[in-house]
C-alpha positions as a printed NumPy array, in Angstrom:
array([[162.336, -52.718, 160.314],
       [161.121, -49.611, 158.548],
       [163.758, -47.288, 157.1  ],
       [163.448, -43.915, 155.537],
       [165.251, -42.916, 152.565],
       [165.529, -39.325, 151.122],
       [166.211, -40.285, 147.656],
       [164.63 , -42.879, 145.352],
       [167.816, -45.31 , 144.978],
       [169.13 , -44.659, 148.363],
       [167.976, -48.16 , 149.501],
       [170.404, -50.043, 147.223],
       [173.232, -49.342, 149.543],
       [171.529, -51.485, 151.824],
       [171.217, -54.572, 149.523],
       [174.59 , -56.099, 150.518],
       [174.254, -59.829, 149.956],
       [173.922, -62.134, 153.025],
       [172.713, -65.371, 154.182],
       [169.565, -65.97 , 152.143],
       [167.302, -66.726, 154.8  ],
       [164.356, -64.817, 153.931],
       [162.822, -66.213, 150.598],
       [161.393, -63.167, 148.702],
       [158.639, -65.24 , 147.267],
       [157.1  , -66.096, 150.671],
       [157.68 , -62.364, 151.939],
       [155.722, -61.19 , 148.962],
       [152.816, -63.699, 149.447],
       [152.594, -63.631, 153.141],
       [152.707, -59.743, 153.243],
       [150.206, -59.362, 150.376],
       [147.639, -61.753, 151.972],
       [147.965, -60.172, 155.537],
       [147.516, -56.778, 154.403],
       [144.565, -57.919, 152.203],
       [142.755, -59.392, 154.967],
       [143.334, -56.327, 156.927],
       [142.187, -54.022, 154.29 ],
       [139.198, -56.158, 153.245],
       [136.728, -54.097, 155.236],
       [137.739, -50.76 , 153.425],
       [136.904, -52.468, 150.139],
       [140.406, -53.468, 148.695],
       [140.453, -56.755, 146.957],
       [144.072, -58.647, 146.043],
       [145.248, -58.973, 142.408],
       [148.397, -59.858, 141.006],
       [149.551, -57.324, 138.176],
       [152.485, -59.17 , 136.634],
       [153.235, -60.872, 139.69 ],
       [153.254, -57.843, 141.627],
       [150.773, -57.881, 144.376],
       [147.982, -55.484, 143.985],
       [145.375, -54.272, 146.334],
       [142.474, -52.462, 144.537],
       [139.152, -50.687, 145.188],
       [136.858, -49.085, 142.861],
       [134.263, -46.508, 143.972],
       [132.237, -44.747, 141.641],
       [134.657, -43.199, 139.13 ],
       [137.659, -43.621, 141.486],
       [140.16 , -46.389, 141.23 ],
       [142.558, -46.945, 144.524],
       [145.677, -48.985, 144.235],
       [148.25 , -50.11 , 146.803],
       [151.278, -51.992, 145.312],
       [153.695, -54.177, 147.412],
       [157.083, -54.189, 145.519],
       [159.546, -56.647, 147.086],
       [163.043, -56.305, 145.509],
       [164.813, -59.733, 144.597],
       [167.962, -60.003, 146.658],
       [170.051, -62.25 , 148.812],
       [170.153, -60.263, 151.757],
       [169.001, -61.53 , 155.302],
       [165.953, -59.271, 154.974],
       [163.723, -58.651, 151.95 ],
       [163.06 , -54.965, 151.127],
       [159.438, -54.221, 150.837],
       [158.213, -50.678, 149.453],
       [154.696, -49.64 , 148.966],
       [153.618, -47.528, 146.222],
       [150.038, -45.771, 146.071],
       [148.268, -44.917, 142.834],
       [145.026, -43.144, 142.506],
       [142.898, -43.018, 139.105],
       [139.697, -41.127, 137.985],
       [137.962, -42.979, 135.047],
       [136.307, -39.523, 133.852],
       [139.338, -37.381, 133.954],
       [140.149, -38.501, 130.477],
       [137.154, -36.566, 129.123],
       [138.989, -33.509, 130.221],
       [142.627, -34.468, 129.092],
       [141.625, -35.94 , 125.725],
       [140.826, -31.958, 124.619],
       [144.328, -31.276, 124.86 ],
       [146.483, -34.662, 125.125],
       [148.488, -35.703, 121.992],
       [146.952, -38.091, 120.872],
       [143.697, -37.912, 122.575],
       [143.337, -41.512, 122.706],
       [146.513, -41.885, 124.743],
       [144.739, -39.49 , 127.528],
       [145.516, -41.365, 130.833],
       [143.319, -41.666, 133.851],
       [146.019, -41.681, 136.59 ],
       [145.767, -38.852, 138.919],
       [148.73 , -39.436, 141.045],
       [151.343, -42.234, 141.892],
       [154.058, -42.295, 144.477],
       [156.025, -44.387, 147.155],
       [153.807, -44.354, 150.148],
       [156.689, -41.809, 151.767],
       [155.435, -39.277, 149.204],
       [152.553, -38.436, 151.877],
       [155.251, -37.729, 154.561],
       [156.738, -34.63 , 155.338],
       [159.39 , -33.793, 154.089],
       [158.404, -36.541, 151.068],
       [160.737, -39.555, 151.347],
       [160.866, -43.206, 150.373],
       [160.051, -45.886, 152.716],
       [161.468, -49.474, 152.843],
       [160.412, -52.262, 155.362],
       [163.379, -54.707, 155.667],
       [161.39 , -58.011, 156.453],
       [162.383, -61.421, 157.775],
       [158.875, -62.691, 157.261],
       [157.434, -61.935, 160.88 ],
       [153.846, -61.459, 161.133],
       [154.333, -58.024, 163.164],
       [156.323, -56.534, 160.098],
       [153.217, -57.026, 157.961],
       [151.326, -55.657, 160.87 ],
       [153.351, -52.546, 160.673],
       [153.036, -52.239, 156.959],
       [149.156, -52.515, 157.346],
       [149.209, -50.007, 160.166],
       [150.927, -47.418, 158.146],
       [148.813, -47.818, 154.951],
       [145.679, -47.254, 157.272],
       [147.23 , -44.183, 158.865],
       [148.301, -42.507, 155.83 ],
       [147.088, -44.175, 152.36 ],
       [143.224, -44.562, 153.299],
       [142.957, -41.207, 154.769],
       [144.518, -39.587, 151.714],
       [142.206, -41.569, 149.339],
       [139.146, -40.521, 151.417],
       [140.077, -36.865, 150.763],
       [139.019, -37.295, 146.949],
       [135.586, -38.903, 147.73 ],
       [133.306, -36.052, 148.315],
       [133.354, -33.258, 145.502],
       [132.69 , -30.463, 147.898],
       [135.333, -31.649, 150.275],
       [137.857, -31.95 , 147.318],
       [137.426, -28.44 , 145.908],
       [137.744, -27.169, 149.549],
       [140.961, -28.919, 150.191],
       [142.195, -27.867, 146.698],
       [141.339, -24.191, 147.247],
       [142.739, -24.304, 150.697],
       [146.195, -26.128, 151.813],
       [145.928, -28.594, 148.76 ],
       [146.572, -32.111, 148.68 ],
       [149.795, -34.073, 148.864],
       [151.064, -35.244, 145.203],
       [148.377, -32.959, 143.617],
       [150.129, -30.176, 141.606],
       [148.476, -27.2  , 139.844],
       [147.793, -28.955, 136.643],
       [146.159, -32.02 , 138.359],
       [144.01 , -29.894, 140.626],
       [142.609, -28.011, 137.738],
       [141.748, -31.159, 135.728],
       [140.127, -32.724, 139.039],
       [138.124, -29.342, 139.762],
       [137.045, -29.652, 135.963],
       [135.994, -33.269, 136.253],
       [134.284, -33.195, 139.58 ],
       [133.268, -29.658, 140.461],
       [132.933, -27.652, 137.262],
       [134.503, -24.627, 135.168],
       [133.302, -22.304, 137.92 ],
       [135.485, -23.911, 140.605],
       [138.417, -24.439, 138.081],
       [138.468, -20.482, 137.207],
       [138.247, -19.586, 140.851],
       [141.521, -21.956, 141.524],
       [143.447, -20.197, 138.652],
       [142.619, -16.719, 140.005],
       [143.7  , -17.915, 143.603],
       [146.909, -19.473, 142.973],
       [147.872, -18.789, 139.364],
       [146.894, -15.269, 138.136],
       [149.87 , -13.625, 139.435],
       [152.421, -16.15 , 138.696],
       [154.756, -14.771, 136.013],
       [155.612, -18.068, 134.064],
       [151.993, -19.163, 133.882],
       [151.103, -15.711, 132.567],
       [154.01 , -16.057, 129.81 ],
       [152.494, -19.644, 128.938],
       [149.283, -18.238, 128.815],
       [150.373, -15.341, 126.499],
       [152.246, -17.843, 124.208],
       [149.264, -19.895, 123.833],
       [146.695, -17.077, 123.262],
       [148.944, -16.041, 120.147],
       [147.783, -19.38 , 118.385],
       [144.248, -19.319, 116.613],
       [141.287, -21.211, 118.797],
       [140.45 , -23.364, 115.904],
       [143.823, -24.802, 115.544],
       [144.937, -27.535, 117.564],
       [147.259, -26.864, 120.477],
       [151.251, -27.593, 120.218],
       [152.351, -31.002, 121.012],
       [151.721, -31.672, 124.688],
       [154.222, -32.829, 127.304],
       [153.145, -36.019, 129.265],
       [152.533, -33.84 , 132.408],
       [150.636, -31.   , 131.302],
       [151.303, -27.466, 132.553],
       [148.368, -25.722, 134.175],
       [148.681, -23.076, 131.339],
       [147.697, -25.583, 128.884],
       [144.767, -26.361, 130.788],
       [143.577, -22.723, 130.983],
       [142.463, -22.961, 127.317],
       [139.797, -25.149, 128.811],
       [138.301, -22.529, 130.986]])
């Protein structure tokens, strides 16, 4: 049974101990193999990352990951959460110009509970008792939401059109600029800034503050989630 939660830790209220009729290890194993079989035609392969089932697909510079997180519990149903990760191997070439230190620049584009693709964004938990139809429901949800979202990034022209239009779930201004710099070039990134950020007061304050620093000196220590204003220095 799938349940929707609005806060990340709300599902813990449902973790009341009961009769341990659903071994967590069995659910983790059976769910991962069932979903892996269903996603094989889409190019995903099953790995285990520290014991956590991980389905991974690599196409060109993109790395798509789907992780199954099964909480340890003695409840009568095992709670299964699905996380999605998207990485781009060349986005580091943009980030290393301002990341501190440059060697730590990540390749992660977005990571979220699969419920982050919902409107409004939420957290989804499947309470499984080891039945096949439960795994089929999870796989169907992945196919209906995560796979189309991954597909939005594969074509540079389509990606640019989406970012310049309604945008894409889980992609904020800073990441959008990084992706445009990586996949589409500076012209596209400048157009994005002019369309969405040129009239943003806080953005202008940050740009003005950075403009006071000599161009030859390194930028100040960067937050892990870089603001769009820092990226403006790259345009």
